[in-house]
Each structure stands twice: as C-alpha cells, then as structure tokens.
ZALUM-182858 format. One record per residue: chain; x, z, y of N, C-alpha, C, CB in turn. Coordinates in Angstrom, 3 decimals, always signed. Atoms other than C-alpha are relative to their C-alpha. Glycine has a CB too. Layout:
(atom A (X Z Y) (X Z Y) (X Z Y) (X Z Y))
...
//
This chain:
(atom A (+0.619 -0.291 -1.265) (+102.932 +91.502 +118.890) (-1.517 +0.141 -0.163) (+0.336 -1.088 +1.014))
(atom A (+1.445 -0.040 +0.195) (+99.385 +90.756 +117.787) (-0.407 +1.248 -0.788) (-0.477 -1.268 -0.726))
(atom A (+0.332 -1.196 +0.779) (+99.459 +93.557 +115.210) (+0.137 +1.259 +0.860) (+0.909 +0.102 -1.245))
(atom A (-0.156 -1.133 -0.913) (+100.726 +95.967 +117.901) (-1.180 +0.125 +0.942) (+1.281 -0.137 +0.799))
(atom A (+1.172 -0.021 -0.880) (+97.895 +94.987 +120.234) (-1.244 +0.451 -0.756) (-0.233 -1.387 +0.615))
(atom A (+1.171 -0.356 +0.794) (+95.346 +95.316 +117.456) (-0.005 +1.484 -0.358) (-0.051 -0.843 -1.269))
(atom A (-0.049 -1.432 +0.323) (+96.533 +98.762 +116.370) (-0.135 +0.858 +1.255) (+1.310 +0.338 -0.724))
(atom A (+0.143 -0.746 -1.260) (+96.730 +99.884 +120.029) (-1.469 +0.099 +0.410) (+0.818 -0.673 +1.123))
(atom A (+1.427 -0.063 -0.317) (+93.036 +99.037 +120.417) (-0.688 +1.149 -0.723) (-0.676 -1.312 -0.359))
(atom A (+0.562 -1.109 +0.769) (+92.332 +101.680 +117.788) (+0.698 +1.321 +0.312) (+0.097 -0.294 -1.490))
(atom A (-0.638 -1.227 -0.436) (+94.494 +104.243 +119.579) (+1.246 +0.370 -0.780) (-0.962 +1.103 -0.084))
(atom A (-1.203 -0.265 +0.782) (+97.512 +103.935 +117.292) (+1.213 -0.520 +0.771) (-0.091 -0.661 -1.412))
(atom A (-1.192 +0.411 -0.746) (+100.920 +103.846 +118.970) (+1.148 -0.296 -0.957) (+0.414 +1.089 +1.010))
(atom A (-1.172 +0.379 +0.788) (+104.476 +103.209 +117.738) (+0.276 +0.928 -1.170) (+1.200 -0.045 +0.879))
(atom A (-0.232 -0.920 +1.112) (+104.421 +106.268 +115.453) (-0.627 -0.496 -1.285) (-0.538 +1.370 +0.332))
(atom A (+0.719 +0.513 +1.168) (+102.085 +104.412 +113.113) (+0.633 -1.314 -0.454) (-1.510 -0.201 +0.322))
(atom A (-0.779 +1.180 +0.376) (+104.756 +102.021 +111.919) (-0.537 -0.653 -1.281) (+1.470 +0.380 -0.187))
(atom A (+0.521 +0.557 +1.254) (+103.333 +101.623 +108.414) (-1.306 -0.748 +0.230) (-0.211 +1.113 -1.033))
(atom A (+1.278 +0.648 -0.286) (+99.867 +100.830 +109.709) (+0.209 -1.313 +0.732) (-0.896 +0.921 +0.823))
(atom A (-0.269 +1.222 -0.750) (+101.226 +98.296 +112.172) (+0.633 -1.064 -0.898) (+0.915 +0.298 +1.195))
(atom A (-0.633 +0.959 +0.909) (+103.362 +96.685 +109.477) (-1.001 -0.574 -0.989) (+1.151 +0.661 -0.753))
(atom A (+1.036 +0.489 +0.917) (+100.418 +96.457 +107.088) (-0.930 -0.972 +0.714) (-0.810 +1.176 -0.586))
(atom A (+0.844 +0.911 -0.786) (+98.284 +94.886 +109.824) (+0.742 -1.314 +0.242) (-0.406 +0.652 +1.356))
(atom A (-0.808 +1.199 -0.206) (+101.134 +92.450 +110.573) (+0.039 -0.849 -1.275) (+1.430 +0.383 +0.434))
(atom A (-0.026 +0.721 +1.270) (+101.403 +91.508 +106.886) (-1.356 -0.620 -0.300) (+0.416 +0.934 -1.139))
(atom A (+1.353 +0.515 +0.216) (+97.633 +91.125 +106.639) (-0.269 -1.225 +0.870) (-1.038 +1.090 +0.293))
(atom A (+0.244 +1.125 -0.901) (+97.408 +88.887 +109.704) (+0.859 -1.203 -0.355) (+0.262 +0.412 +1.439))
(atom A (-0.885 +1.098 +0.375) (+100.415 +86.841 +108.619) (-0.478 -0.732 -1.233) (+1.391 +0.512 -0.229))
(atom A (+0.467 +0.654 +1.221) (+99.041 +86.200 +105.171) (-1.322 -0.723 +0.219) (-0.147 +1.019 -1.119))
(atom A (+1.263 +0.676 -0.308) (+95.599 +85.350 +106.539) (+0.277 -1.313 +0.727) (-0.919 +0.911 +0.857))
(atom A (-0.316 +1.218 -0.746) (+97.097 +82.856 +108.974) (+0.617 -1.047 -0.918) (+0.953 +0.313 +1.163))
(atom A (-0.666 +0.958 +0.883) (+99.328 +81.258 +106.347) (-0.959 -0.515 -1.073) (+1.230 +0.644 -0.657))
(atom A (+0.863 +0.396 +1.108) (+96.782 +81.253 +103.532) (-1.214 -0.788 +0.467) (-0.450 +1.219 -0.766))
(atom A (+1.261 +0.617 -0.368) (+93.577 +80.400 +105.307) (+0.143 -1.100 +1.040) (-0.932 +1.039 +0.507))
(atom A (-0.072 +0.987 -1.072) (+94.556 +78.547 +108.446) (+0.870 -1.193 -0.393) (+0.542 +0.645 +1.272))
(atom A (-0.900 +1.097 +0.338) (+97.500 +76.534 +107.142) (-0.259 -0.580 -1.388) (+1.423 +0.470 +0.088))
(atom A (+0.162 +0.471 +1.364) (+96.701 +76.326 +103.436) (-1.388 -0.486 -0.361) (+0.371 +1.065 -0.914))
(atom A (+1.378 +0.350 +0.345) (+92.923 +75.924 +103.463) (-0.280 -1.500 +0.058) (-0.946 +0.715 +0.919))
(atom A (+0.274 +1.442 +0.000) (+92.796 +72.265 +104.557) (+0.627 -0.720 -1.199) (+0.511 -0.621 +1.290))
(atom A (-0.654 +0.635 +1.148) (+95.282 +71.291 +101.821) (-0.721 +0.354 -1.294) (+1.476 +0.424 -0.084))
(atom A (+0.720 -0.424 +1.187) (+93.381 +73.293 +99.235) (-1.334 -0.732 -0.128) (-0.225 +1.506 +0.030))
(atom A (+1.262 +0.750 +0.006) (+90.089 +71.664 +100.213) (+0.254 -1.451 -0.392) (-0.688 +0.069 +1.385))
(atom A (-0.332 +1.390 +0.320) (+91.702 +68.220 +100.062) (+0.341 -0.141 -1.481) (+1.176 -0.490 +0.868))
(atom A (-0.399 +0.061 +1.403) (+93.246 +68.925 +96.661) (-1.211 +0.143 -0.917) (+1.031 +1.091 -0.309))
(atom A (+1.144 -0.276 +0.868) (+90.010 +70.305 +95.182) (-1.065 -1.079 +0.087) (-0.606 +1.338 +0.351))
(atom A (+1.165 +0.871 -0.159) (+87.429 +67.962 +96.653) (+0.337 -1.478 +0.144) (-0.779 +0.434 +1.187))
(atom A (-0.355 +1.418 -0.076) (+89.375 +64.724 +97.017) (+0.798 -0.412 -1.234) (+0.808 -0.291 +1.285))
(atom A (-0.876 +0.421 +1.099) (+92.173 +64.544 +94.458) (-0.620 +0.329 -1.355) (+1.376 +0.672 +0.125))
(atom A (+0.579 -0.365 +1.288) (+90.565 +66.495 +91.609) (-1.305 -0.733 -0.259) (-0.229 +1.494 -0.067))
(atom A (+1.271 +0.679 +0.181) (+87.201 +64.883 +92.213) (+0.191 -1.474 -0.334) (-0.848 +0.143 +1.246))
(atom A (-0.237 +1.415 +0.302) (+88.689 +61.394 +92.091) (+0.343 -0.208 -1.476) (+1.130 -0.548 +0.881))
(atom A (-0.301 +0.088 +1.425) (+89.865 +62.111 +88.514) (-1.072 +0.649 -0.865) (+1.334 +0.641 -0.282))
(atom A (+1.105 -0.588 +0.740) (+86.647 +63.877 +87.531) (+0.233 +1.423 -0.473) (-0.303 -0.840 -1.162))
(atom A (-0.296 -1.363 +0.428) (+88.145 +67.366 +87.201) (-0.781 +1.053 +0.780) (+1.472 +0.265 +0.137))
(atom A (+0.617 -0.996 -0.867) (+86.217 +69.072 +90.005) (-1.442 +0.259 -0.408) (+0.061 -0.449 +1.458))
(atom A (+1.370 -0.426 +0.292) (+83.119 +71.005 +88.981) (-0.439 +1.069 +0.996) (-0.112 +0.534 -1.448))
(atom A (+0.229 -1.081 -0.949) (+83.185 +73.314 +92.012) (-0.808 -0.500 +1.200) (+1.340 +0.598 +0.467))
(atom A (+0.739 +0.314 -1.218) (+80.704 +73.351 +94.867) (+0.757 +0.580 +1.193) (-1.458 +0.559 -0.064))
(atom A (-0.658 -0.499 -1.199) (+81.771 +74.015 +98.447) (-0.233 +1.498 +0.176) (-0.495 -0.758 +1.228))
(atom A (+0.299 -1.431 -0.094) (+80.027 +77.402 +98.429) (+0.814 +0.824 -0.981) (-1.473 +0.241 -0.237))
(atom A (-0.799 -0.695 +0.995) (+81.761 +78.445 +95.220) (+1.479 -0.005 +0.386) (-0.191 -0.640 -1.375))
(atom A (-1.388 +0.088 -0.446) (+85.086 +77.266 +96.659) (+0.304 +1.086 +1.031) (+0.287 -1.392 +0.590))
(atom A (-0.239 -1.004 -1.037) (+84.765 +79.497 +99.732) (-0.166 +1.422 -0.534) (-0.947 -0.225 +1.172))
(atom A (+0.175 -1.307 +0.622) (+83.492 +82.425 +97.654) (+1.245 +0.374 -0.807) (-1.253 +0.007 -0.905))
(atom A (-1.211 -0.220 +0.784) (+86.475 +82.061 +95.319) (+1.206 +0.253 +0.901) (+0.266 -1.198 -0.907))
(atom A (-1.096 -0.200 -0.956) (+88.865 +81.788 +98.270) (-0.064 +1.394 +0.612) (-0.048 -1.068 +1.109))
(atom A (+0.161 -1.343 -0.553) (+87.453 +84.983 +99.787) (+0.389 +1.070 -1.015) (-1.441 +0.214 +0.459))
(atom A (-0.356 -0.965 +1.044) (+87.761 +86.872 +96.486) (+1.508 +0.026 -0.235) (-0.729 -0.333 -1.309))
(atom A (-1.446 +0.082 +0.222) (+91.326 +85.639 +95.970) (+0.755 +0.666 +1.145) (+0.445 -1.470 -0.147))
(atom A (-0.639 -0.602 -1.164) (+92.258 +86.710 +99.503) (-0.141 +1.523 -0.026) (-0.602 -0.568 +1.293))
(atom A (+0.215 -1.450 +0.050) (+90.726 +90.187 +99.094) (+0.835 +0.658 -1.096) (-1.480 +0.306 -0.224))
(atom A (-0.797 -0.573 +1.089) (+92.438 +90.794 +95.755) (+1.482 -0.003 +0.365) (-0.229 -0.782 -1.313))
(atom A (-1.417 +0.044 -0.379) (+95.810 +89.652 +97.081) (+0.318 +1.031 +1.079) (+0.378 -1.404 +0.491))
(atom A (-0.213 -1.021 -1.032) (+95.425 +91.933 +100.119) (-0.013 +1.400 -0.608) (-1.075 -0.110 +1.096))
(atom A (+0.059 -1.312 +0.660) (+94.470 +94.864 +97.884) (+1.282 +0.295 -0.770) (-1.202 +0.066 -0.947))
(atom A (-1.269 -0.183 +0.691) (+97.690 +94.322 +95.941) (+1.146 +0.107 +1.002) (+0.252 -1.156 -0.977))
(atom A (-1.131 +0.097 -0.925) (+99.938 +93.501 +98.899) (+0.111 +1.200 +0.953) (-0.118 -1.274 +0.807))
(atom A (-0.067 -1.097 -0.971) (+99.014 +96.364 +101.263) (+0.715 +1.237 -0.535) (-1.390 +0.381 +0.432))
(atom A (-0.759 -1.154 +0.506) (+100.172 +99.239 +99.016) (+1.474 -0.325 -0.243) (-0.625 +0.505 -1.290))
(atom A (-1.394 +0.384 +0.214) (+103.326 +97.307 +98.127) (+0.770 -0.047 +1.318) (+0.075 -1.358 -0.699))
(atom A (-0.629 +0.003 -1.319) (+104.079 +96.795 +101.810) (+0.288 +1.430 +0.455) (-0.898 -0.720 +1.027))
(atom A (-0.204 -1.406 -0.373) (+103.601 +100.520 +102.446) (+1.129 +0.621 -0.816) (-1.298 +0.805 -0.199))
(atom A (-1.066 -0.522 +0.850) (+105.891 +101.324 +99.495) (+1.371 -0.479 +0.470) (-0.230 -0.416 -1.452))
(atom A (-1.287 +0.532 -0.463) (+108.664 +99.061 +100.769) (+0.390 +0.619 +1.342) (-0.062 -1.538 +0.121))
(atom A (-0.302 -0.644 -1.285) (+108.407 +100.519 +104.279) (+0.436 +1.444 -0.226) (-1.231 -0.049 +0.942))
(atom A (-0.399 -1.366 +0.334) (+108.593 +104.017 +102.781) (+1.430 +0.024 -0.531) (-0.963 +0.608 -1.035))
(atom A (-1.364 +0.079 +0.543) (+111.733 +103.025 +100.847) (+0.994 -0.288 +1.113) (+0.095 -1.089 -1.093))
(atom A (-0.888 +0.298 -1.133) (+113.255 +101.591 +104.035) (+0.221 +1.259 +0.842) (-0.592 -1.141 +0.879))
(atom A (-0.115 -1.226 -0.798) (+112.536 +104.857 +105.867) (+0.904 +1.043 -0.648) (-1.371 +0.596 +0.227))
(atom A (-0.752 -1.069 +0.662) (+114.080 +107.142 +103.244) (+1.268 -0.494 -0.679) (-0.873 +0.683 -1.015))
(atom A (-1.090 +0.573 +0.774) (+116.661 +104.769 +101.765) (+1.387 +0.186 +0.563) (-0.236 -1.409 -0.164))
(atom A (-1.322 -0.182 -0.593) (+119.488 +105.462 +104.183) (+0.727 -1.324 +0.185) (+0.835 +0.927 -0.861))
(atom A (-0.807 +1.192 -0.240) (+122.347 +102.983 +104.464) (-0.200 -1.084 -1.056) (+1.453 +0.377 +0.057))
(atom A (+0.160 +0.963 +1.088) (+121.546 +101.325 +101.142) (-1.469 -0.300 -0.303) (+0.682 +0.517 -1.251))
(atom A (+1.419 +0.233 +0.203) (+117.815 +100.862 +101.665) (-0.274 -1.384 -0.552) (-0.747 +0.192 +1.291))
(atom A (+0.252 +1.372 +0.429) (+118.093 +97.129 +101.050) (+0.163 -0.146 -1.511) (+0.940 -0.964 +0.726))
(atom A (-0.163 +0.048 +1.457) (+119.292 +97.720 +97.486) (-1.243 +0.578 -0.671) (+1.275 +0.780 -0.445))
(atom A (+1.193 -0.615 +0.577) (+116.364 +100.031 +96.746) (-1.221 -0.901 +0.193) (-0.252 +1.381 +0.632))
(atom A (+1.126 +0.901 -0.251) (+113.891 +97.633 +98.370) (+0.081 -1.217 -0.924) (-0.021 -0.448 +1.482))
(atom A (-0.178 +1.138 +0.889) (+115.367 +94.749 +96.375) (-0.367 +0.379 -1.433) (+1.445 -0.513 +0.065))
(atom A (+0.334 -0.447 +1.355) (+115.062 +96.762 +93.141) (-1.508 +0.107 -0.199) (+0.658 +1.349 -0.290))
(atom A (+1.458 -0.106 +0.109) (+111.394 +97.479 +93.828) (-0.636 -1.382 -0.080) (-0.577 +0.779 +1.195))
(atom A (+0.552 +1.354 +0.020) (+110.628 +93.845 +94.606) (+0.344 -0.691 -1.318) (+0.532 -0.824 +1.194))
(atom A (-0.416 +0.589 +1.264) (+112.599 +92.766 +91.533) (-0.843 +0.529 -1.162) (+1.480 +0.281 -0.251))
(atom A (+0.790 -0.583 +1.087) (+110.755 +95.199 +89.237) (-1.447 -0.491 +0.043) (+0.038 +1.532 +0.077))
(atom A (+1.373 +0.492 -0.127) (+107.367 +94.120 +90.592) (-0.077 -1.459 -0.429) (-0.508 +0.161 +1.449))
(atom A (-0.014 +1.412 +0.390) (+108.282 +90.448 +90.162) (+0.131 -0.160 -1.505) (+1.139 -0.732 +0.700))
(atom A (-0.184 +0.080 +1.450) (+109.477 +90.974 +86.613) (-1.241 +0.479 -0.731) (+1.214 +0.822 -0.435))
(atom A (+1.190 -0.528 +0.641) (+106.436 +93.056 +85.712) (-1.139 -1.013 +0.058) (-0.421 +1.313 +0.656))
(atom A (+1.086 +0.969 -0.115) (+104.002 +90.469 +87.045) (+0.298 -1.241 -0.826) (-0.227 -0.381 +1.467))
(atom A (-0.355 +1.148 +0.832) (+105.913 +87.677 +85.302) (-0.251 +0.266 -1.467) (+1.449 -0.370 +0.208))
(atom A (+0.248 -0.347 +1.394) (+105.765 +89.489 +81.969) (-1.484 +0.113 -0.287) (+0.694 +1.299 -0.354))
(atom A (+1.442 -0.107 +0.202) (+102.075 +90.212 +82.426) (-0.639 -1.379 -0.100) (-0.642 +0.796 +1.139))
(atom A (+0.546 +1.360 +0.059) (+101.346 +86.536 +83.079) (+0.335 -0.640 -1.339) (+0.548 -0.864 +1.159))
(atom A (-0.388 +0.558 +1.285) (+103.323 +85.473 +79.982) (-0.777 +0.653 -1.137) (+1.500 +0.168 -0.221))
(atom A (+0.730 -0.722 +1.043) (+101.657 +88.168 +77.870) (-1.445 -0.470 -0.069) (+0.053 +1.514 +0.253))
(atom A (+1.379 +0.462 -0.052) (+98.220 +87.038 +79.014) (-0.105 -1.416 -0.567) (-0.532 +0.046 +1.447))
(atom A (+0.028 +1.379 +0.471) (+99.043 +83.398 +78.303) (+0.103 -0.051 -1.522) (+1.138 -0.808 +0.639))
(atom A (-0.194 +0.034 +1.452) (+100.245 +84.101 +74.757) (-1.115 +0.714 -0.738) (+1.330 +0.622 -0.367))
(atom A (+1.091 -0.677 +0.687) (+97.401 +86.471 +73.947) (-1.240 -0.906 -0.073) (-0.340 +1.326 +0.714))
(atom A (+1.131 +0.933 +0.032) (+94.870 +83.739 +74.803) (+0.220 -1.138 -0.996) (-0.241 -0.574 +1.390))
(atom A (-0.274 +1.140 +0.876) (+96.613 +81.025 +72.807) (+0.247 +0.417 -1.439) (+1.190 -0.769 +0.511))
(atom A (-0.243 -0.479 +1.342) (+97.283 +83.205 +69.798) (+1.433 -0.173 -0.454) (-0.899 -0.692 -0.941))
(atom A (-1.395 +0.233 +0.355) (+100.998 +82.443 +69.915) (+0.805 +1.098 +0.482) (+0.520 -1.285 +0.542))
//
C-alpha cells in the first residue's frame, strides 16, 4: 500500500508494476534492516564486542558502514527483483519453476564466490 501511494505521487499507476514492486522491496528491506535490525546491531557492536575488546569502530564509522552496506545491497537487489518480476510475467503456468531456478542459480553463484574469496585469501 505504501509503495503504491509513493509511486502514485510520482504519477505512476498500476501499469508500472515493476517500479511499484521495486519500491515495495526497497521499503521493506529498509524497514527490516534499519528500523528492526539497527538497534540489535548497535548493541552487538558497541556493547558485546566492546566488552571483550574487539570493537575498534566509532559511531560515525558504524553509520557510514551501515549506509554503504544498505546502498550496495539495494544496488544488487533491485535488478534481481526486476528480473524475477519479468520471469513471472513471461513464465506462463510454470513461472514459479523459472523463478526458483533463477534464485537458486544466484544463491549458488554467490555461495561459490564467497568460498572462492575465502580460499584465495588463506592460500588454501
């Protein structure tokens, strides 16, 4: 509803389904990440880690890092959301299989990239 109101303010109606879905995904992730997750992240970084002497981060650096992480995740998530909506539109009766395959391939690719990066740093 909120994404529909926001896109309507810019003159976009129901025909702009992809735009509305991307705005919905953006708002949802912002609410979950920043509003619900930020207090726990602050507590973990500045209370728990600091009590064991692991925290070397300032509050300004924490918020700067959080903003960068949010922008990068949005830059990755928005095209993927548009791709999945496109697959749903053209997929016909079996769109869910095609959407699942895309999500599966992206998950596997990112998992292999993380493992590859880990082993290239450790030399193993």
